[in-house]
N, C-alpha and C positions, 0 to 999 in steps of 0.2 A: 852494621850501621854505615860503614864507609862505602860499601857497595850501593846501599840505598841512596846515599847522598849523590853518588855519581849518576844515578838515574833521574834525579830531580830536573836537571836541564832538559832531558829528553821528554819527561812528563810535561813540563811547561811548553815545550815546542809542539807537542801533540795537541795540547789544549788551545794554543794559539792558532794552529791550522784548523782545528774544529771550529773555533770561533769565527775565523775569517770566512770559512766555507759557509757557515750558517748565515752570515751577514750578506754575503755576495751572491748566494744561490738565486738564480733567475731574477737578479735585481733589475734587469732591463725589460722585464715583462710589464705590460700595461695592466697591472693588477692593482685595484684600489678598493678601499673599504669604506672610508668616511665621506659624508656629504661635503665636508670642507675640502677634501682633496680635489673633488670635481670643481669646486668654486675657485680654488687657487689656480689649478692648471688650465681650466677653460676660460678664465678671465681674459678679456681683451682679445678673444680669439679672432674676431673679424678683422681687427686692425693688424694683428700679427700675420694673418693670411695675406693682407694687402702688402705688408712689408716684404714678405717672402716672395711674392709675385712681382714686386717692383723694387728691387734692391737699390740702395743708394749708389750714386755714380761718383760722388765726391765727398769730401769731409764735411762740407756745408750741409748737404742733404742728410748725411749720417747724424750730424749734430741735431738737426731738426727732428729726426726720427727718435733719437735717444731722449730728447727733451719731451716729446709727446709720451713716450713710454714712462719716463719719470713722473710726469704729471698724472698719468693714469694710475700709477702705483701709489702715489701720495694721496689719492682719493680713496684709499682703502685703509683699514685699521692695522694692516700688517705690511707696510709699504716696502720694506727692504726685501721681504720674501717674494712679494709679487714682482718686484723689479728684477730679482735674480731669475725667476721663472720665465719672465717675458724675454729675457736675454737669450733664451734657448733658440729663438728665431735666427740668430746669427751663428749658432753652433751646430745644432742638430736638426733644426726645422720646427715649425709650429706644432706638428702633431707627434713630436717625440715626447709623449706624455711622461714617459719613464725618467725624463731628465730630473724631475723633482725627486724621484727615488735615488738617483745617482748622487745628487747633492747631499741627501740625507745619509746615504751609506758612507760617503767620503768623510762627512762631518763626524759620524759616529766613530769611525776608525781613528780619526785625528783626536777625538776626545779621549779614547783609550790610551793613546800615547801620551797625551798631555797630563792625564791624571797620574800616570806613573811618575813623571818628573815633578808634579806638584807634591805628591806624597813623599817622594825621596828628598826634596828640598826642605819642606816645612815640617815633616814628621821625623826626619833624620833616621829613616829605617828602610833599608833595601827590602827586607822581608815584607813590611807593610806595603811598600810601593808595588812589589810584584803581585802580592795578593789583591791589591786594589785594582790593578790593571786587568788581571785575569778575571776577577769577579765582574768588573764592568763589561769586559768582552763577552762574557757568557750570560750576563744578567738579562732575563727574558724581556723586561720592559724596555731596556736600552736597545736590545736587538730589534724589538717590535717597532719602536719609533725611528730607528735607523733604516727601516725598510719601507716606511710610509712616504707618501708624497706630501707630507706636512712639514711645517717649519720647526718642529720640536727639536730634532737632532741638531739642526743648524744653530738654533738659539742656544742650545746647551754648550756647544764648542765656543761660541762667543762669550757666554756667561763665564765659563771656566777660564778662558783666556783673560777676561777682565779681572777676575779674582786673583789669578796667578800674578798678573802684572802689578796689581795693587799691593800684594804682599811681598813683592820682589824687593822693595826698597821702602824704608820707613820715612824717607824724606820726600819732598815734593819734586821728584825727578820726572824725566820724560815718561817713565812707565806709569806714573800716577795719572797723567793727563790722557795717555793712550787708553788706560784702563777705563776712565770715565767715558771716553768716546765709544769704546767697545760695548760698555754697558748700555749706552744710549742706543747702540745698534740692536741690542737685545730687545729693548723697548720697541724699536721699529720693526721687529719681526713678531712681536706679541705685546700689544698695548697693556696687557695685564701687568707687565713688568715695569710699570711706572713706579712701582715700589722699590726698584733696584737699589737705591742708596741705603735702604734699611739693612741690607746685607753687609754693607760697608760698616755701618754702625755696630752691627753684631760682631764683626771681626775685631773692631777696636775694643768692644766690650770684653771679648775673650782675652785680648792682649792685656787689658787692665787686670782681669782676674788672675792671669798667669804671671803677672809681674811680681817683683820681689817685695814691693811695698804693699801694705794692706789695701784692699779694693775700696774705692770710693768713686762716685760718679764724676768727681772732679778729675780723677786720674784718666778718664777717657778723653781722647784727643778730639774734643768737639769742634775745634777750629778746623782741623784737617777734614773732618767729616763734612762740615759746612762748605768748605771750598770744593770738595769732591761733588757734593750735591749741586752746587752752583754751576759747575762745569757740565754735569750730567743734564740738568734741566735747561741749561743754556743751549746745549746741542739740540735737545728735544724741541725747544721753542724756536730756534733758528730754522730747523728743518720743517717744523710745523707751519711756519709763516710763509714758506715758498708757495708760489702760485695763489696768492691771496689768502693764505692760512687754511687751505683746504684740509690738510692733514690734522691740524688741531681741531677743526670743526668735527671731522669724522670720528677721531679717536675719543674726544671728550663726550660726544653724543653716545658712543658705545659704552663708555665707562658709566655715564649717568644711567643708561638703560640697565646695565648689569647691577648697579647699586639698587635701583628701584626693584628689579626682579628678585634680588636676594631678600628684600624686606619681608615678603609674605611666605618664605619657605624655610624659616629657621626652625630647626629641631635639634635639641642637644644630642640626640643619638647620632646625628651625622658627624659629630666630632670623631666617631670611631671609623669613619669611612677610610681615611688614609692608613691608619694602622691595619685595618682589615685588608687593604690592598697588598701590604707587604707580605702577608701570609698567603693570600689567595693567588697573587700574580707572580710572586718571586719564589715561593716555596717555603716550607716550614722551617728548614734549617737556616736558610739565609735570614729569615725574619727573626729567628731566635738570636742569632749573632748580632744583628742590627740593634735589637732592643736591649741587648746586654749592656749597651752604652749607658743605660740608666744606672747600672751598678757603679760606673765610674764617676758619677756625679758625687756620690757620697765620699769618694776618695779624693775628690778635687783635682782630678787629672784633666785640667781645663785645656791644656795644649792639644791633647788628643780628642777632646770633646767637640772641637770646632766643627768638624764635618757633620756630626750628629746634630749640633745646634742649627746648622744651615738647613738641614732637612726638616727638623722640628718646626722651625720658623715658617717654612713654606707650607707644611701641613696645616699649621694653625691658621695662617692667613687665608688659605683657600677653603678651609672648612667653613668659613663665614660666607663664601660666595653661594650664589644660587645653584650653580653646577659644581659638584665636587668631582670633576673629571680626573681620572688617573693620570692623564697626560700633563696635568699641571705640575706634577712632580718631576717631569723629565729634566728640567734644568738643574735639579739638584741630585739626579741619579748618580753622577760621579762621586758626590760626597756620601751618598748612601753606601756605595761600594767601599769607600775608604772607611766609613764607620764600621762596617762589617769586618773589614780587614783588621782594624784596630782591636775589635773585640776578639777576633781569633788570636791575634798576637798576645793580647792580655791573658786570655785563658791558657795559652801555651806556656807562658812564663809563670803564671800564678799556680796552675795545677799540673806540675811536672809529673806527678805520679799517675796522671790520667791522660797522658798525651796520646795513647793509642785510641782512647775514646774520642778525644778531640779531633784527631786525624780522621777517624771514621765519620764523625759528624760533618767535617769539612768535605770529605769525599762524597757523602750522600747528598750534601747540599749542592755540590758541583753537578752530580748526576741528575738531580732534580731540575736544576737550571738548564742543563743541556737538553733534557727531555722537553721542557716547555719551549725552549728556543728553537729546537729542531721542528717541533710541531707547528710553531708560528711560521717558520721559514717555508715549510712544505704546504701550508694551508693556502687555498685559493678561493677566490670569490667568483660569482657567476653573473655579474652585471653584463659583461660583454657577451656571454653565451645567450643570455635572455634576449638582448637586443638583436643579435644576429639570427636567433631562431625566428624572430618575426620578420626581419628584413630579407632573409634568404628566401622566404616564401611570399613576402609582400613588400617589395622594395620602396614603395611610396607610403608605407604605413605611418599613421600618426598614433603615438603611444602616450597614454596617460600613465604617470608613474609616481610613486612615493619617493623615488631617488633620481630626480631629473638631472642634477648637475654632473653626476658620475656617468650616467647612461648616455648623456648627450655627447660625451667624448667619443663614443663609438658610432655616431651618426654623422654622415657627411653634411647633412642639413640639420643642425642642432635644434632648429625650430620645430622639428617633427617629434621632439620629446617635450611633453607638456606636464607641468607640475599638477599633481592631484589636488583638486579643490577640497574645501571643507564642507560643502553642502551638495545635496543631490541635484538641485536645479542647475547648478554650475556644471556638474558632470553631464547632465542631459544636454546643456548648451554646447559642450565640447563634442559630444557625439554628433550633434547637428552640424558641427563644423568639420566633421570628417574623422574624428578620433574613433578607432575601432578596437583598441586593445588597452588593457589595464594591467600594469605590473605592480604587484604588492610585495614589498620586501620588509626587512626588520626596521627600517627607518620609520615605518608606520607607527611603531610602538613608542616613538619619540614625539611625533607631531600630530598624530591622529587618534590619540586615546580620548574616549568620549568624556572622561571626567577631568581632562586637562593635566593629569599627572603622568609623567613618563613611566613607561613599562608597567602600566596598570590597565590591562584589557578590561572590558571590550573596547573595540575600535568604533569609530563613527558608524552610523547605521548602515550606510551602503557598503562600506568596507567589511563590516562584520557579516553582512548578508553574503557578500562574495566569498568570504572566508569559510562560512559555515554551510551555505546552501548551493553554491555554484561550483560545478566541477571544472577545475582549471584545464586549459589547453595543454599546459606543461608545468611541471614542478622541478625546480633546480635545488640541489642540496645546499649550495651557497656557503653558509657559515657553519664550520664544525663547532664543537662545544667550547674549545679554547678561544676561537675567534669571536664567538658570540659573547663570551664572558668579557673579553676586551671591549667589544662594541658597547655593551651595556655599562660597564664600569667607567668607560670614557665619557659617557653621557649621564652619569648618575646625578640625580638631585636628591632623592630620598633613599638612603641606603637599604632600608627595610623593604621598600618596593622593589628595588633592583635585585636583592637576594631572593625574594619571593618569586620574582619573574624567572630567574635562572633555575631555581629549584623546582618549579612547576612547568616544565617544558616537555610535554608528552611527545614522544617520537621525534624530538628535536625540531618540532614544528616552527618554533619562533625564529629559527635561523634560515628558513627556506625562502626562496623567491617563487612566487606563483604568477603565472601568466594567464589572464582571462580574456575571453571574448567580451568586450564591453557591452555589446548588445544583449548578451545573455544575462549579464549583471543587472542592467537596467530593467530587463523584462522581469527578473525575479523580484526586484524592488517594487515594480508596479503591481505584481501579483500579491505581494505582501500587504500593500496598501489598499487593495480592492476588498 
């Protein structure tokens, strides 16, 4: 047993090296998966090119440029993320698209370090702290979002920092106000986090439950919560009012749209979406340990239940949204890792006669997470390959595509990538204007399903005709099964549709990119109508 204990630091060291290698492998590759990545990275491209070609000569000119970048960022629903990505023009250049992935990777590693200190301070257990950090380091979802050109990883480190600082001191100290500011920054990277102060109320609720006095709603520090909310919404309002209130206008328009969209898509079965993700995306053993926290409720171990409560609140809230995207859990993934670590520690102390079995389950869980994470790290996409296949043979090609924002990154003239229309006549008009190629990718199953339901084939008539009746010029493998599952579950609206789509994927066809001669597609559509 003594010899085994001496090996533990080496074992931890190996896991840390594996985790860092997984997260940083080819992180500077211009590899992207989601439509949103193209939108974030390609935004303001023409202006950034102008800045790169005409650098500021003095502080006055630099201030003007920064002011214009700030104004452009505030006109988006994720202003802080757009602002950070636009600043790459001063660091690596406009077309350093991987800059977004670098920010995500650094944020992800910082989150792993921060969750160790959070668990050590507030759960008073070095074992739980180490388990939490190692779990998060290897957790497939956190690895995945830390390798994307999206804001999720950055939002997470801001969110965890805000929670850490809030819990650092029970009084209204500097950390209280900095916490509220950081939480407002989370909102500025993702407008959906307008609900941020609800998590502060939850923390105070758990503190009241864990107190020596019997719980009552009066024992919750409502005044402290109200002050925090006032600071948070004050920052949101002040930033939103800049440049004529453009950010408030954009964000609240998006929130209203999301609320309207959710109204017609409610289905009770969708409350199982997020529990399903824990098993499907993170692995069976991790999910079992995470959900073991339910057993701690009966025993009223409220201090250790706070991480589970944070995750459960996020799951519940976003189960009511139109889109039940797996990425909406990203900000609470550190607490999910802590909850699993708490469960492992609880089982270790509670079932001392079964420690060999518990250690085996933990080992298998780690192996499963490493397998998923390595698979995600090694996976590649073929958007760039598809575009270059065309442009290498036809440099002036105009391409119609179902994934325009990502593929435009790989074209010198982004205007030669054209979004696929929703009707045949518009497609014919694009052909008349010079478009000669059609690229069909998995994004089609989000926006071009004929019945309006995501991941519910068939596609619109002309796309279905291309898919079923026209021989493609080239087929690219694009998404493997693990990436396709991520793609689908990150855009999930109806969980049964998504599961059915993934389980009925002959020859991995749904994950492929197909390149067509647009003229051949239109000819086949004409023949079908004759």
